[in-house]
mmCIF file of the N, C-alpha and C atoms, coordinates in Angstrom:
data_MODEL
# 
_entry.id   MODEL 
# 
loop_
_atom_site.group_PDB 
_atom_site.id 
_atom_site.type_symbol 
_atom_site.label_atom_id 
_atom_site.label_alt_id 
_atom_site.label_comp_id 
_atom_site.label_asym_id 
_atom_site.label_entity_id 
_atom_site.label_seq_id 
_atom_site.pdbx_PDB_ins_code 
_atom_site.Cartn_x 
_atom_site.Cartn_y 
_atom_site.Cartn_z 
_atom_site.occupancy 
_atom_site.B_iso_or_equiv 
_atom_site.pdbx_formal_charge 
_atom_site.auth_seq_id 
_atom_site.auth_comp_id 
_atom_site.auth_asym_id 
_atom_site.auth_atom_id 
_atom_site.pdbx_PDB_model_num 
ATOM 1   N N  . UNK A 1 1  ? 105.474 116.211 107.614 1.00 0.00 ? 1  UNK A N  1 
ATOM 2   C CA . UNK A 1 1  ? 105.015 115.268 106.662 1.00 0.00 ? 1  UNK A CA 1 
ATOM 3   C C  . UNK A 1 1  ? 106.216 114.720 105.977 1.00 0.00 ? 1  UNK A C  1 
ATOM 4   N N  . UNK A 1 2  ? 106.427 113.387 105.598 1.00 0.00 ? 2  UNK A N  1 
ATOM 5   C CA . UNK A 1 2  ? 107.569 112.672 104.874 1.00 0.00 ? 2  UNK A CA 1 
ATOM 6   C C  . UNK A 1 2  ? 107.646 113.326 103.608 1.00 0.00 ? 2  UNK A C  1 
ATOM 7   N N  . UNK A 1 3  ? 108.929 112.729 103.058 1.00 0.00 ? 3  UNK A N  1 
ATOM 8   C CA . UNK A 1 3  ? 108.545 112.746 101.515 1.00 0.00 ? 3  UNK A CA 1 
ATOM 9   C C  . UNK A 1 3  ? 107.963 112.135 100.678 1.00 0.00 ? 3  UNK A C  1 
ATOM 10  N N  . UNK A 1 4  ? 107.475 112.311 99.557  1.00 0.00 ? 4  UNK A N  1 
ATOM 11  C CA . UNK A 1 4  ? 106.874 111.670 98.798  1.00 0.00 ? 4  UNK A CA 1 
ATOM 12  C C  . UNK A 1 4  ? 107.101 111.661 97.162  1.00 0.00 ? 4  UNK A C  1 
ATOM 13  N N  . UNK A 1 5  ? 106.519 110.999 96.492  1.00 0.00 ? 5  UNK A N  1 
ATOM 14  C CA . UNK A 1 5  ? 107.121 111.034 95.111  1.00 0.00 ? 5  UNK A CA 1 
ATOM 15  C C  . UNK A 1 5  ? 106.201 111.746 93.948  1.00 0.00 ? 5  UNK A C  1 
ATOM 16  N N  . UNK A 1 6  ? 104.848 111.649 94.595  1.00 0.00 ? 6  UNK A N  1 
ATOM 17  C CA . UNK A 1 6  ? 103.659 112.179 93.756  1.00 0.00 ? 6  UNK A CA 1 
ATOM 18  C C  . UNK A 1 6  ? 102.779 112.559 94.848  1.00 0.00 ? 6  UNK A C  1 
ATOM 19  N N  . UNK A 1 7  ? 101.708 113.402 94.015  1.00 0.00 ? 7  UNK A N  1 
ATOM 20  C CA . UNK A 1 7  ? 100.772 114.096 95.263  1.00 0.00 ? 7  UNK A CA 1 
ATOM 21  C C  . UNK A 1 7  ? 99.257  113.876 94.592  1.00 0.00 ? 7  UNK A C  1 
ATOM 22  N N  . UNK A 1 8  ? 98.381  113.634 95.071  1.00 0.00 ? 8  UNK A N  1 
ATOM 23  C CA . UNK A 1 8  ? 96.829  113.107 94.527  1.00 0.00 ? 8  UNK A CA 1 
ATOM 24  C C  . UNK A 1 8  ? 95.799  114.290 95.517  1.00 0.00 ? 8  UNK A C  1 
ATOM 25  N N  . UNK A 1 9  ? 95.371  115.279 94.692  1.00 0.00 ? 9  UNK A N  1 
ATOM 26  C CA . UNK A 1 9  ? 94.379  115.999 95.551  1.00 0.00 ? 9  UNK A CA 1 
ATOM 27  C C  . UNK A 1 9  ? 92.897  115.433 95.521  1.00 0.00 ? 9  UNK A C  1 
ATOM 28  N N  . UNK A 1 10 ? 92.283  114.983 96.204  1.00 0.00 ? 10 UNK A N  1 
ATOM 29  C CA . UNK A 1 10 ? 91.343  114.173 96.188  1.00 0.00 ? 10 UNK A CA 1 
ATOM 30  C C  . UNK A 1 10 ? 90.140  114.791 96.889  1.00 0.00 ? 10 UNK A C  1 
ATOM 31  N N  . UNK A 1 11 ? 90.448  116.320 97.208  1.00 0.00 ? 11 UNK A N  1 
ATOM 32  C CA . UNK A 1 11 ? 89.504  117.271 98.122  1.00 0.00 ? 11 UNK A CA 1 
ATOM 33  C C  . UNK A 1 11 ? 88.353  117.387 97.441  1.00 0.00 ? 11 UNK A C  1 
ATOM 34  N N  . UNK A 1 12 ? 87.008  117.330 98.053  1.00 0.00 ? 12 UNK A N  1 
ATOM 35  C CA . UNK A 1 12 ? 85.769  117.300 97.634  1.00 0.00 ? 12 UNK A CA 1 
ATOM 36  C C  . UNK A 1 12 ? 85.384  116.242 96.752  1.00 0.00 ? 12 UNK A C  1 
ATOM 37  N N  . UNK A 1 13 ? 85.791  115.185 96.829  1.00 0.00 ? 13 UNK A N  1 
ATOM 38  C CA . UNK A 1 13 ? 85.659  113.909 96.337  1.00 0.00 ? 13 UNK A CA 1 
ATOM 39  C C  . UNK A 1 13 ? 84.957  112.716 97.441  1.00 0.00 ? 13 UNK A C  1 
ATOM 40  N N  . UNK A 1 14 ? 83.758  112.327 97.148  1.00 0.00 ? 14 UNK A N  1 
ATOM 41  C CA . UNK A 1 14 ? 83.263  111.555 97.862  1.00 0.00 ? 14 UNK A CA 1 
ATOM 42  C C  . UNK A 1 14 ? 83.801  110.169 97.423  1.00 0.00 ? 14 UNK A C  1 
ATOM 43  N N  . UNK A 1 15 ? 83.399  109.263 98.550  1.00 0.00 ? 15 UNK A N  1 
ATOM 44  C CA . UNK A 1 15 ? 83.813  107.489 98.393  1.00 0.00 ? 15 UNK A CA 1 
ATOM 45  C C  . UNK A 1 15 ? 82.660  106.938 97.176  1.00 0.00 ? 15 UNK A C  1 
ATOM 46  N N  . UNK A 1 16 ? 83.299  106.178 95.918  1.00 0.00 ? 16 UNK A N  1 
ATOM 47  C CA . UNK A 1 16 ? 84.817  105.841 96.265  1.00 0.00 ? 16 UNK A CA 1 
ATOM 48  C C  . UNK A 1 16 ? 85.641  106.286 95.179  1.00 0.00 ? 16 UNK A C  1 
ATOM 49  N N  . UNK A 1 17 ? 85.536  107.676 94.856  1.00 0.00 ? 17 UNK A N  1 
ATOM 50  C CA . UNK A 1 17 ? 86.566  108.158 93.816  1.00 0.00 ? 17 UNK A CA 1 
ATOM 51  C C  . UNK A 1 17 ? 87.837  108.492 94.589  1.00 0.00 ? 17 UNK A C  1 
ATOM 52  N N  . UNK A 1 18 ? 88.134  108.994 95.981  1.00 0.00 ? 18 UNK A N  1 
ATOM 53  C CA . UNK A 1 18 ? 89.476  109.036 96.095  1.00 0.00 ? 18 UNK A CA 1 
ATOM 54  C C  . UNK A 1 18 ? 90.086  107.918 95.916  1.00 0.00 ? 18 UNK A C  1 
ATOM 55  N N  . UNK A 1 19 ? 89.421  106.588 96.308  1.00 0.00 ? 19 UNK A N  1 
ATOM 56  C CA . UNK A 1 19 ? 90.103  105.306 96.170  1.00 0.00 ? 19 UNK A CA 1 
ATOM 57  C C  . UNK A 1 19 ? 90.587  104.953 94.814  1.00 0.00 ? 19 UNK A C  1 
ATOM 58  N N  . UNK A 1 20 ? 89.715  105.038 94.085  1.00 0.00 ? 20 UNK A N  1 
ATOM 59  C CA . UNK A 1 20 ? 89.833  104.925 92.753  1.00 0.00 ? 20 UNK A CA 1 
ATOM 60  C C  . UNK A 1 20 ? 91.100  105.574 91.868  1.00 0.00 ? 20 UNK A C  1 
ATOM 61  N N  . UNK A 1 21 ? 90.933  107.027 92.321  1.00 0.00 ? 21 UNK A N  1 
ATOM 62  C CA . UNK A 1 21 ? 92.069  108.075 91.726  1.00 0.00 ? 21 UNK A CA 1 
ATOM 63  C C  . UNK A 1 21 ? 93.318  107.503 92.601  1.00 0.00 ? 21 UNK A C  1 
ATOM 64  N N  . UNK A 1 22 ? 93.495  107.244 93.570  1.00 0.00 ? 22 UNK A N  1 
ATOM 65  C CA . UNK A 1 22 ? 94.498  106.886 94.458  1.00 0.00 ? 22 UNK A CA 1 
ATOM 66  C C  . UNK A 1 22 ? 95.040  105.372 93.653  1.00 0.00 ? 22 UNK A C  1 
ATOM 67  N N  . UNK A 1 23 ? 94.437  104.473 93.494  1.00 0.00 ? 23 UNK A N  1 
ATOM 68  C CA . UNK A 1 23 ? 94.733  103.191 92.776  1.00 0.00 ? 23 UNK A CA 1 
ATOM 69  C C  . UNK A 1 23 ? 95.286  103.704 91.425  1.00 0.00 ? 23 UNK A C  1 
ATOM 70  N N  . UNK A 1 24 ? 94.874  104.141 90.624  1.00 0.00 ? 24 UNK A N  1 
ATOM 71  C CA . UNK A 1 24 ? 95.085  104.672 89.219  1.00 0.00 ? 24 UNK A CA 1 
ATOM 72  C C  . UNK A 1 24 ? 96.444  105.183 89.351  1.00 0.00 ? 24 UNK A C  1 
ATOM 73  N N  . UNK A 1 25 ? 96.508  106.136 90.497  1.00 0.00 ? 25 UNK A N  1 
ATOM 74  C CA . UNK A 1 25 ? 98.041  106.911 90.707  1.00 0.00 ? 25 UNK A CA 1 
ATOM 75  C C  . UNK A 1 25 ? 98.968  106.036 91.350  1.00 0.00 ? 25 UNK A C  1 
ATOM 76  N N  . UNK A 1 26 ? 98.573  104.976 91.917  1.00 0.00 ? 26 UNK A N  1 
ATOM 77  C CA . UNK A 1 26 ? 99.727  104.140 92.466  1.00 0.00 ? 26 UNK A CA 1 
ATOM 78  C C  . UNK A 1 26 ? 100.106 103.142 91.472  1.00 0.00 ? 26 UNK A C  1 
ATOM 79  N N  . UNK A 1 27 ? 99.294  102.856 90.521  1.00 0.00 ? 27 UNK A N  1 
ATOM 80  C CA . UNK A 1 27 ? 99.754  101.809 89.444  1.00 0.00 ? 27 UNK A CA 1 
ATOM 81  C C  . UNK A 1 27 ? 100.706 102.598 88.742  1.00 0.00 ? 27 UNK A C  1 
ATOM 82  N N  . UNK A 1 28 ? 100.702 103.508 88.792  1.00 0.00 ? 28 UNK A N  1 
ATOM 83  C CA . UNK A 1 28 ? 101.803 104.388 87.724  1.00 0.00 ? 28 UNK A CA 1 
ATOM 84  C C  . UNK A 1 28 ? 103.077 104.300 88.516  1.00 0.00 ? 28 UNK A C  1 
ATOM 85  N N  . UNK A 1 29 ? 103.257 104.286 90.039  1.00 0.00 ? 29 UNK A N  1 
ATOM 86  C CA . UNK A 1 29 ? 104.742 104.547 90.451  1.00 0.00 ? 29 UNK A CA 1 
ATOM 87  C C  . UNK A 1 29 ? 105.223 103.092 90.520  1.00 0.00 ? 29 UNK A C  1 
ATOM 88  N N  . UNK A 1 30 ? 106.454 103.334 90.437  1.00 0.00 ? 30 UNK A N  1 
ATOM 89  C CA . UNK A 1 30 ? 107.583 102.026 90.914  1.00 0.00 ? 30 UNK A CA 1 
ATOM 90  C C  . UNK A 1 30 ? 107.261 101.518 92.321  1.00 0.00 ? 30 UNK A C  1 
ATOM 91  N N  . UNK A 1 31 ? 107.424 100.280 92.606  1.00 0.00 ? 31 UNK A N  1 
ATOM 92  C CA . UNK A 1 31 ? 107.502 100.013 93.902  1.00 0.00 ? 31 UNK A CA 1 
ATOM 93  C C  . UNK A 1 31 ? 108.536 100.428 95.105  1.00 0.00 ? 31 UNK A C  1 
ATOM 94  N N  . UNK A 1 32 ? 107.572 100.874 96.198  1.00 0.00 ? 32 UNK A N  1 
ATOM 95  C CA . UNK A 1 32 ? 108.423 101.620 97.184  1.00 0.00 ? 32 UNK A CA 1 
ATOM 96  C C  . UNK A 1 32 ? 108.468 103.211 96.977  1.00 0.00 ? 32 UNK A C  1 
ATOM 97  N N  . UNK A 1 33 ? 107.774 103.494 95.755  1.00 0.00 ? 33 UNK A N  1 
ATOM 98  C CA . UNK A 1 33 ? 107.483 105.006 95.879  1.00 0.00 ? 33 UNK A CA 1 
ATOM 99  C C  . UNK A 1 33 ? 106.305 105.175 96.606  1.00 0.00 ? 33 UNK A C  1 
ATOM 100 N N  . UNK A 1 34 ? 106.117 106.661 96.900  1.00 0.00 ? 34 UNK A N  1 
ATOM 101 C CA . UNK A 1 34 ? 105.280 106.958 97.972  1.00 0.00 ? 34 UNK A CA 1 
ATOM 102 C C  . UNK A 1 34 ? 104.144 108.029 97.457  1.00 0.00 ? 34 UNK A C  1 
ATOM 103 N N  . UNK A 1 35 ? 103.067 107.574 97.499  1.00 0.00 ? 35 UNK A N  1 
ATOM 104 C CA . UNK A 1 35 ? 101.960 108.542 97.181  1.00 0.00 ? 35 UNK A CA 1 
ATOM 105 C C  . UNK A 1 35 ? 101.198 109.452 98.529  1.00 0.00 ? 35 UNK A C  1 
ATOM 106 N N  . UNK A 1 36 ? 101.348 110.815 98.121  1.00 0.00 ? 36 UNK A N  1 
ATOM 107 C CA . UNK A 1 36 ? 100.588 111.787 99.215  1.00 0.00 ? 36 UNK A CA 1 
ATOM 108 C C  . UNK A 1 36 ? 99.081  111.931 98.659  1.00 0.00 ? 36 UNK A C  1 
ATOM 109 N N  . UNK A 1 37 ? 98.066  111.684 99.598  1.00 0.00 ? 37 UNK A N  1 
ATOM 110 C CA . UNK A 1 37 ? 96.876  111.766 98.944  1.00 0.00 ? 37 UNK A CA 1 
ATOM 111 C C  . UNK A 1 37 ? 96.130  112.693 100.112 1.00 0.00 ? 37 UNK A C  1 
ATOM 112 N N  . UNK A 1 38 ? 95.447  113.585 99.427  1.00 0.00 ? 38 UNK A N  1 
ATOM 113 C CA . UNK A 1 38 ? 94.596  114.721 100.139 1.00 0.00 ? 38 UNK A CA 1 
ATOM 114 C C  . UNK A 1 38 ? 93.133  114.597 100.036 1.00 0.00 ? 38 UNK A C  1 
ATOM 115 N N  . UNK A 1 39 ? 92.573  114.206 101.342 1.00 0.00 ? 39 UNK A N  1 
ATOM 116 C CA . UNK A 1 39 ? 90.918  114.022 101.187 1.00 0.00 ? 39 UNK A CA 1 
ATOM 117 C C  . UNK A 1 39 ? 90.212  114.813 101.942 1.00 0.00 ? 39 UNK A C  1 
ATOM 118 N N  . UNK A 1 40 ? 88.903  115.095 101.693 1.00 0.00 ? 40 UNK A N  1 
ATOM 119 C CA . UNK A 1 40 ? 88.019  115.789 102.652 1.00 0.00 ? 40 UNK A CA 1 
ATOM 120 C C  . UNK A 1 40 ? 86.993  114.914 103.077 1.00 0.00 ? 40 UNK A C  1 
ATOM 121 N N  . UNK A 1 41 ? 86.754  113.484 102.616 1.00 0.00 ? 41 UNK A N  1 
ATOM 122 C CA . UNK A 1 41 ? 85.895  112.640 102.771 1.00 0.00 ? 41 UNK A CA 1 
ATOM 123 C C  . UNK A 1 41 ? 86.227  112.222 104.226 1.00 0.00 ? 41 UNK A C  1 
ATOM 124 N N  . UNK A 1 42 ? 85.599  112.107 105.201 1.00 0.00 ? 42 UNK A N  1 
ATOM 125 C CA . UNK A 1 42 ? 85.831  111.503 106.376 1.00 0.00 ? 42 UNK A CA 1 
ATOM 126 C C  . UNK A 1 42 ? 85.974  109.870 106.290 1.00 0.00 ? 42 UNK A C  1 
ATOM 127 N N  . UNK A 1 43 ? 85.158  109.112 105.647 1.00 0.00 ? 43 UNK A N  1 
ATOM 128 C CA . UNK A 1 43 ? 85.147  107.944 105.241 1.00 0.00 ? 43 UNK A CA 1 
ATOM 129 C C  . UNK A 1 43 ? 86.442  107.426 104.803 1.00 0.00 ? 43 UNK A C  1 
ATOM 130 N N  . UNK A 1 44 ? 87.213  108.367 104.125 1.00 0.00 ? 44 UNK A N  1 
ATOM 131 C CA . UNK A 1 44 ? 88.470  107.855 103.605 1.00 0.00 ? 44 UNK A CA 1 
ATOM 132 C C  . UNK A 1 44 ? 89.544  107.221 104.640 1.00 0.00 ? 44 UNK A C  1 
ATOM 133 N N  . UNK A 1 45 ? 89.596  107.571 105.922 1.00 0.00 ? 45 UNK A N  1 
ATOM 134 C CA . UNK A 1 45 ? 90.160  107.211 106.629 1.00 0.00 ? 45 UNK A CA 1 
ATOM 135 C C  . UNK A 1 45 ? 90.201  105.725 106.811 1.00 0.00 ? 45 UNK A C  1 
ATOM 136 N N  . UNK A 1 46 ? 88.868  105.259 106.682 1.00 0.00 ? 46 UNK A N  1 
ATOM 137 C CA . UNK A 1 46 ? 88.738  103.414 107.063 1.00 0.00 ? 46 UNK A CA 1 
ATOM 138 C C  . UNK A 1 46 ? 89.212  103.146 105.477 1.00 0.00 ? 46 UNK A C  1 
ATOM 139 N N  . UNK A 1 47 ? 88.552  103.962 104.372 1.00 0.00 ? 47 UNK A N  1 
ATOM 140 C CA . UNK A 1 47 ? 88.577  103.453 103.164 1.00 0.00 ? 47 UNK A CA 1 
ATOM 141 C C  . UNK A 1 47 ? 90.266  103.260 102.662 1.00 0.00 ? 47 UNK A C  1 
ATOM 142 N N  . UNK A 1 48 ? 91.133  104.188 103.114 1.00 0.00 ? 48 UNK A N  1 
ATOM 143 C CA . UNK A 1 48 ? 92.739  103.888 102.630 1.00 0.00 ? 48 UNK A CA 1 
ATOM 144 C C  . UNK A 1 48 ? 92.880  102.854 103.417 1.00 0.00 ? 48 UNK A C  1 
ATOM 145 N N  . UNK A 1 49 ? 92.808  102.630 104.876 1.00 0.00 ? 49 UNK A N  1 
ATOM 146 C CA . UNK A 1 49 ? 93.093  101.696 105.528 1.00 0.00 ? 49 UNK A CA 1 
ATOM 147 C C  . UNK A 1 49 ? 92.696  100.274 104.946 1.00 0.00 ? 49 UNK A C  1 
ATOM 148 N N  . UNK A 1 50 ? 91.644  100.069 104.646 1.00 0.00 ? 50 UNK A N  1 
ATOM 149 C CA . UNK A 1 50 ? 91.332  98.725  104.126 1.00 0.00 ? 50 UNK A CA 1 
ATOM 150 C C  . UNK A 1 50 ? 92.047  98.648  102.815 1.00 0.00 ? 50 UNK A C  1 
ATOM 151 N N  . UNK A 1 51 ? 91.721  99.756  102.095 1.00 0.00 ? 51 UNK A N  1 
ATOM 152 C CA . UNK A 1 51 ? 92.529  99.411  100.543 1.00 0.00 ? 51 UNK A CA 1 
ATOM 153 C C  . UNK A 1 51 ? 93.907  99.064  100.890 1.00 0.00 ? 51 UNK A C  1 
ATOM 154 N N  . UNK A 1 52 ? 94.513  99.435  101.730 1.00 0.00 ? 52 UNK A N  1 
ATOM 155 C CA . UNK A 1 52 ? 96.172  99.009  101.809 1.00 0.00 ? 52 UNK A CA 1 
ATOM 156 C C  . UNK A 1 52 ? 96.092  97.674  102.122 1.00 0.00 ? 52 UNK A C  1 
ATOM 157 N N  . UNK A 1 53 ? 95.492  97.395  103.249 1.00 0.00 ? 53 UNK A N  1 
ATOM 158 C CA . UNK A 1 53 ? 95.410  96.049  103.549 1.00 0.00 ? 53 UNK A CA 1 
ATOM 159 C C  . UNK A 1 53 ? 94.993  94.892  102.519 1.00 0.00 ? 53 UNK A C  1 
ATOM 160 N N  . UNK A 1 54 ? 94.024  95.292  101.673 1.00 0.00 ? 54 UNK A N  1 
ATOM 161 C CA . UNK A 1 54 ? 93.933  94.271  100.662 1.00 0.00 ? 54 UNK A CA 1 
ATOM 162 C C  . UNK A 1 54 ? 94.889  94.453  99.414  1.00 0.00 ? 54 UNK A C  1 
ATOM 163 N N  . UNK A 1 55 ? 95.393  95.563  99.063  1.00 0.00 ? 55 UNK A N  1 
ATOM 164 C CA . UNK A 1 55 ? 96.339  95.585  97.798  1.00 0.00 ? 55 UNK A CA 1 
ATOM 165 C C  . UNK A 1 55 ? 97.753  95.325  98.467  1.00 0.00 ? 55 UNK A C  1 
ATOM 166 N N  . UNK A 1 56 ? 98.277  94.956  99.484  1.00 0.00 ? 56 UNK A N  1 
ATOM 167 C CA . UNK A 1 56 ? 99.532  94.873  99.858  1.00 0.00 ? 56 UNK A CA 1 
ATOM 168 C C  . UNK A 1 56 ? 100.206 96.330  99.995  1.00 0.00 ? 56 UNK A C  1 
ATOM 169 N N  . UNK A 1 57 ? 99.787  97.515  99.894  1.00 0.00 ? 57 UNK A N  1 
ATOM 170 C CA . UNK A 1 57 ? 100.660 98.569  99.770  1.00 0.00 ? 57 UNK A CA 1 
ATOM 171 C C  . UNK A 1 57 ? 100.530 99.088  101.422 1.00 0.00 ? 57 UNK A C  1 
ATOM 172 N N  . UNK A 1 58 ? 101.359 100.068 101.813 1.00 0.00 ? 58 UNK A N  1 
ATOM 173 C CA . UNK A 1 58 ? 101.490 100.263 103.173 1.00 0.00 ? 58 UNK A CA 1 
ATOM 174 C C  . UNK A 1 58 ? 101.151 101.639 103.246 1.00 0.00 ? 58 UNK A C  1 
ATOM 175 N N  . UNK A 1 59 ? 100.182 101.710 104.463 1.00 0.00 ? 59 UNK A N  1 
ATOM 176 C CA . UNK A 1 59 ? 99.592  103.267 104.782 1.00 0.00 ? 59 UNK A CA 1 
ATOM 177 C C  . UNK A 1 59 ? 100.748 103.614 105.981 1.00 0.00 ? 59 UNK A C  1 
ATOM 178 N N  . UNK A 1 60 ? 101.608 104.599 105.241 1.00 0.00 ? 60 UNK A N  1 
ATOM 179 C CA . UNK A 1 60 ? 102.490 104.993 106.225 1.00 0.00 ? 60 UNK A CA 1 
ATOM 180 C C  . UNK A 1 60 ? 102.138 106.107 107.228 1.00 0.00 ? 60 UNK A C  1 
ATOM 181 N N  . UNK A 1 61 ? 101.287 106.523 106.636 1.00 0.00 ? 61 UNK A N  1 
ATOM 182 C CA . UNK A 1 61 ? 100.809 107.770 107.747 1.00 0.00 ? 61 UNK A CA 1 
ATOM 183 C C  . UNK A 1 61 ? 99.448  108.137 107.356 1.00 0.00 ? 61 UNK A C  1 
ATOM 184 N N  . UNK A 1 62 ? 98.522  108.627 108.193 1.00 0.00 ? 62 UNK A N  1 
ATOM 185 C CA . UNK A 1 62 ? 97.203  109.206 108.147 1.00 0.00 ? 62 UNK A CA 1 
ATOM 186 C C  . UNK A 1 62 ? 97.126  110.029 109.042 1.00 0.00 ? 62 UNK A C  1 
ATOM 187 N N  . UNK A 1 63 ? 96.825  111.424 108.753 1.00 0.00 ? 63 UNK A N  1 
ATOM 188 C CA . UNK A 1 63 ? 96.523  112.320 109.577 1.00 0.00 ? 63 UNK A CA 1 
ATOM 189 C C  . UNK A 1 63 ? 95.492  113.345 109.383 1.00 0.00 ? 63 UNK A C  1 
ATOM 190 N N  . UNK A 1 64 ? 94.879  114.003 109.972 1.00 0.00 ? 64 UNK A N  1 
ATOM 191 C CA . UNK A 1 64 ? 94.098  115.079 109.623 1.00 0.00 ? 64 UNK A CA 1 
ATOM 192 C C  . UNK A 1 64 ? 94.243  116.383 110.219 1.00 0.00 ? 64 UNK A C  1 
ATOM 193 N N  . UNK A 1 65 ? 94.041  117.390 109.393 1.00 0.00 ? 65 UNK A N  1 
ATOM 194 C CA . UNK A 1 65 ? 94.487  118.782 109.758 1.00 0.00 ? 65 UNK A CA 1 
ATOM 195 C C  . UNK A 1 65 ? 93.537  119.643 108.990 1.00 0.00 ? 65 UNK A C  1 
ATOM 196 N N  . UNK A 1 66 ? 92.833  120.417 109.933 1.00 0.00 ? 66 UNK A N  1 
ATOM 197 C CA . UNK A 1 66 ? 91.824  121.325 109.419 1.00 0.00 ? 66 UNK A CA 1 
ATOM 198 C C  . UNK A 1 66 ? 90.725  120.850 108.433 1.00 0.00 ? 66 UNK A C  1 
ATOM 199 N N  . UNK A 1 67 ? 90.212  119.698 108.746 1.00 0.00 ? 67 UNK A N  1 
ATOM 200 C CA . UNK A 1 67 ? 89.083  119.124 107.619 1.00 0.00 ? 67 UNK A CA 1 
ATOM 201 C C  . UNK A 1 67 ? 89.839  118.426 106.601 1.00 0.00 ? 67 UNK A C  1 
ATOM 202 N N  . UNK A 1 68 ? 91.154  118.447 106.333 1.00 0.00 ? 68 UNK A N  1 
ATOM 203 C CA . UNK A 1 68 ? 91.667  117.592 105.230 1.00 0.00 ? 68 UNK A CA 1 
ATOM 204 C C  . UNK A 1 68 ? 92.555  116.345 105.916 1.00 0.00 ? 68 UNK A C  1 
ATOM 205 N N  . UNK A 1 69 ? 92.358  115.290 105.287 1.00 0.00 ? 69 UNK A N  1 
ATOM 206 C CA . UNK A 1 69 ? 92.807  114.230 105.645 1.00 0.00 ? 69 UNK A CA 1 
ATOM 207 C C  . UNK A 1 69 ? 94.048  113.902 104.653 1.00 0.00 ? 69 UNK A C  1 
ATOM 208 N N  . UNK A 1 70 ? 95.235  113.577 105.328 1.00 0.00 ? 70 UNK A N  1 
ATOM 209 C CA . UNK A 1 70 ? 96.292  113.460 104.624 1.00 0.00 ? 70 UNK A CA 1 
ATOM 210 C C  . UNK A 1 70 ? 96.966  111.654 104.860 1.00 0.00 ? 70 UNK A C  1 
ATOM 211 N N  . UNK A 1 71 ? 97.178  111.394 103.626 1.00 0.00 ? 71 UNK A N  1 
ATOM 212 C CA . UNK A 1 71 ? 97.717  109.946 103.592 1.00 0.00 ? 71 UNK A CA 1 
ATOM 213 C C  . UNK A 1 71 ? 98.841  109.662 102.837 1.00 0.00 ? 71 UNK A C  1 
ATOM 214 N N  . UNK A 1 72 ? 99.920  109.010 103.318 1.00 0.00 ? 72 UNK A N  1 
ATOM 215 C CA . UNK A 1 72 ? 101.065 108.545 102.678 1.00 0.00 ? 72 UNK A CA 1 
ATOM 216 C C  . UNK A 1 72 ? 101.223 106.990 102.586 1.00 0.00 ? 72 UNK A C  1 
ATOM 217 N N  . UNK A 1 73 ? 101.112 106.692 101.325 1.00 0.00 ? 73 UNK A N  1 
ATOM 218 C CA . UNK A 1 73 ? 101.016 105.123 100.587 1.00 0.00 ? 73 UNK A CA 1 
ATOM 219 C C  . UNK A 1 73 ? 102.280 104.757 100.022 1.00 0.00 ? 73 UNK A C  1 
ATOM 220 N N  . UNK A 1 74 ? 102.787 103.961 100.583 1.00 0.00 ? 74 UNK A N  1 
ATOM 221 C CA . UNK A 1 74 ? 103.975 103.118 99.992  1.00 0.00 ? 74 UNK A CA 1 
ATOM 222 C C  . UNK A 1 74 ? 103.667 102.328 98.964  1.00 0.00 ? 74 UNK A C  1 
ATOM 223 N N  . UNK A 1 75 ? 103.951 102.224 97.543  1.00 0.00 ? 75 UNK A N  1 
ATOM 224 C CA . UNK A 1 75 ? 103.485 101.252 96.815  1.00 0.00 ? 75 UNK A CA 1 
ATOM 225 C C  . UNK A 1 75 ? 104.339 99.709  97.285  1.00 0.00 ? 75 UNK A C  1 
ATOM 226 N N  . UNK A 1 76 ? 103.504 98.696  97.265  1.00 0.00 ? 76 UNK A N  1 
ATOM 227 C CA . UNK A 1 76 ? 104.109 97.562  97.971  1.00 0.00 ? 76 UNK A CA 1 
ATOM 228 C C  . UNK A 1 76 ? 104.706 96.608  96.718  1.00 0.00 ? 76 UNK A C  1 
# 
């Protein structure tokens, strides 16, 4: 996993909570900083992909490991 500036653990939360929490966390970051999100909702894979395309942030990485989904989002 690459370097990141902040981590958000959204495990156990269902849509749309991981996105809402990520949005709030990203708002607190400077442009170019990276947020690492951990989620357990399988729907979050699609959610974060569309969230990034709609908001101009960059989905750098999206992986699944042992039922947990990891996302690296760079603030646009």
